[in-house]
N, C-alpha and C positions, 0 to 999 in steps of 0.2 A: 774451895773440893762442897763445898754445904752445893754451887751450883751444879755442880758434876752427877752427885744423889741423887736430887730431887730430877735432874733432867733422867737417866736410867731408872728411877721410882715412876715416872709417869712415864717412861718406853714402856716399861714391861703392862706396866697398868695399862695404856692402850692398849699393846697386844693381847690380854687377859682378857677384855674390857669386849675387843672385837672377836676376837673367839667366842663367847656367850654371846653376841649380834646375831653371827652367820650361822649358829648350830641352834638360835632361836629360830631361822625361818628359813631353813633347812625342814629343819623339825615339823612345822609349819606348811610348808613346802609339800611335803608326804601327807601330812594328815589329808592337806587339798586334795591332793591324787586320791588319797583313798576311798574318801566323801564321794571321787566325782565316775568313780572306776564301773559302778551296777553302768549308770549314765550313759559314760561313752559304751561299756559291750552291748547295750541293749540298740544304742543305734549300729552298731557294727555289725547286728544280727539283723538288723532290719534293713541298711543298706544292702544286707547281700542277698537278703529275701527280694527289696525290693527291687536290683541286681539280672535273678535269675528268674524274679518275670515277667524284664522285662524283655531278658532274650525265648525264652517260651514264644510271648510274641510276636519278637521281630527272628526271628532263625536268620531269616538274612544277614544280618547285620553282624553274627557270630561266625559266619563262614561255614557252617554246617549244614 
């Protein structure tokens, strides 16, 4: 009987621990995304400006 109680207790504690680890990992992942967002926006804006300048210089490639 003691073995069953110990097994159930460890099983439940394992799930609680796993939930905590996953929650912590997701929180850190979201913080990393928020920290990188300004850089990603600048990169996207720069890429769009580069594409527009390229198409202006090479209009024959765009079919216009």
